[in-house]
C-alpha positions, 0 to 999 in steps of 0.5 A: 661700955664707953660713954660719950663723955669718956670717948677718946678725943683726937686732934687733927691738923690738915695741911697741903693741897685738896688731895690731902684734904680728902685724905684728912676727910677719910681719916676723920670719917673713920675716926667718927665712925668708930666713936672717937670725938674730934677735938679742936684744941691740943689740950683737950686731945688725947693724941693729935694727927698731923697730915703733912705736905712735902711738895716744896721746901716751904711746905716741908718747913711748915709741916715740920713746924706744925709737928713740932707745935703739936708735940710741944702742946700735946706730946702724942703725935701721929704723922701722915701725908706726903712728908711722911713718904720722904724718908726719915725727914720727920723722925730725924727732926722730931724723933718723939712722934708716935708713928709716921705714914705716907699719903692716902694711908687711912688704914695705917693711920687708924691702926696707929690710933688704935695702938696708942688710943684704943677705940671706944667699945660703943661706936655711935655709927649713926652719928656719922653722915653718909657723906663722911666728915668734911673740912670744906664748907657745906656747899662745896666739896672736893671729889677725888677720883684717883691717886698717884700719877704715871707721869715723870715730870722732872720738877715733881716728886709726887709719884715717889710720894703717892705712887703710880695712878690708881683710879677709883671705881666709877660707881664708888665715885658716883655714889660719893658724889650723890651722897654729897649732893644729898647732904647739900653740896652745890659744887663738886670740884673734881680732883686728882694728880691727873684728872684726864688720866682717869681710868687709864690704869684699868683700861677704861673698864666699864663700871656701873652706876644706878644700874647702868654701865658707865666707863671709867673715863673722864668724859663719861664721868663728867657727863654723869656728874652733870646729871646730878641735881639738888633737892630743888632740881637745880643743876650742881656745879661740876668743876674740873681741876688738874687736867693734863693736856691729853688730846681727849681733853677736847671731848669735855669742851662740848659738855661745857658748851651744853651746860653739863659741867662748868665751862672751866678748865684747870690745865697746867701748861707749865711753859711755852718753850719747846726745849724747856717743856722737853727738859720738864718732860711735859707735852706740847708747844706754844703753837699747838696749845694756842690752836687748841685754845682757839678751838675750845673758845670757838666751841665754848665762848664762855670757857674760863682757862686756868693754868700754872707756869714755872719760871726760872726752870734750870737752863731757861734763857731770857729768850725762852722766858720771853717766849712764855710772855709772848704765849700769855699775850696771845693766849689771854688765859683767864687765871694764871698761877706762877711759881719760881722753880724750887729744887725739891729734894729728889727731883730729876731737874736738880741734876740739870745744868745752868740753874737760874739765880734766885734774883733772876727767877724773882724778876721774871716772876714779877714780870709775868704776874704783872703781864697777867694782871693786865690781861686779867684786868682787861678781861674782867672789865668786859664782864661789867653790865653782864648778869651772872649766876653766882654761888654765895660763899659768905654773908656778913653785915657788909654784904655777901661774897660769892663766886662765879663759874669762873672762880674756883674756891681759894685760888681764883677771884670773888664776886662781892655783892653789895647789900647782899646781907639777906642772902644765904651761904650756898645759895645760887643768885643772879647778879649784875656786874657793876665794877671790876679790878684786876682779880675780882668783881662787884655786883648787885642782886638782879 
């Protein structure tokens, strides 16, 4: 029988988006459930698993560099993730890797681990908490509700990496959410490639949660998640990410107004010009989107709108880019991320004519972000003097760092709490906002 001291150790490197993080968590959970130990150093590991990203060129380069470092420092490396789905890129660059799989391939990865590092004969299953092994802090967690995507946006290769939409059974999603809340999670971040498409592939099939029927559909799922409470009876924060702008997205706005889920919508519009959106194979146009935003704000005045945009898409003219700037002036979105178009290998948009020179792309990106900085600065000024409920992320000798309902971790702003040294990570607290800049807020405990 293998003792704890003799249990094989697996090192783990996790790159990429929150969806990849969830894949990593599932692999780590399986490893621990079978008795493997997780090591945080190359030298103490019997082999290393690298979960890669392959979405854009810089991510590919980072992933290949991470694989190379793991090979150099350890020598026994299994590669998984989106880069693994991009043909022979990994093996051509690093022929010494033990195995390569694509994304959401937990069983495949475990099979390769078993082959190169036989599992212990005495697994300590009870050492694994029911919420599994997570890479996020104890007080928030990503809840992945589906894999893949049915859309064929011309700038994106995710469907070729992760396949078509496959929705998780709604009962399984709710059970995982309950396990996470019982483990102390205060905020659930709902993620997928296309959250609003949840259940389309199974025709919104009715599942069961807690002995009652529940549709496999975004609105019903959001409503059910909004019922979860922590051990003190406090409402859990539920935040929706990656929401494709379908008409039925309007249904979740009243849930936000009622306080069921956070008044926060991450909805990537990508552009405002109708011709460019058509070339992207994205829906909508600026006029329609602006009208929807007006209605959302009428129903839920506190709603925070986050979006992402691509500048310098092939064929984008100066006039079309200025139309995007006009849209931002009118929409006054709370949070905006923008990226220069990147010719990802395999993307259909690469075949389009009139690619925008990199220096023009960079200049347009700078103008857009400067405009959004001005919009954000003015919007945050309006919060000075208000009392807000925030979730504490970090505490040190200088005070505390928290987030409001308007702030998703790692991508949005922060709330710095002066003299918050006595607060605890994962604690909800009321603060009065005293100061702001272009991205962040400062406040004091009420």
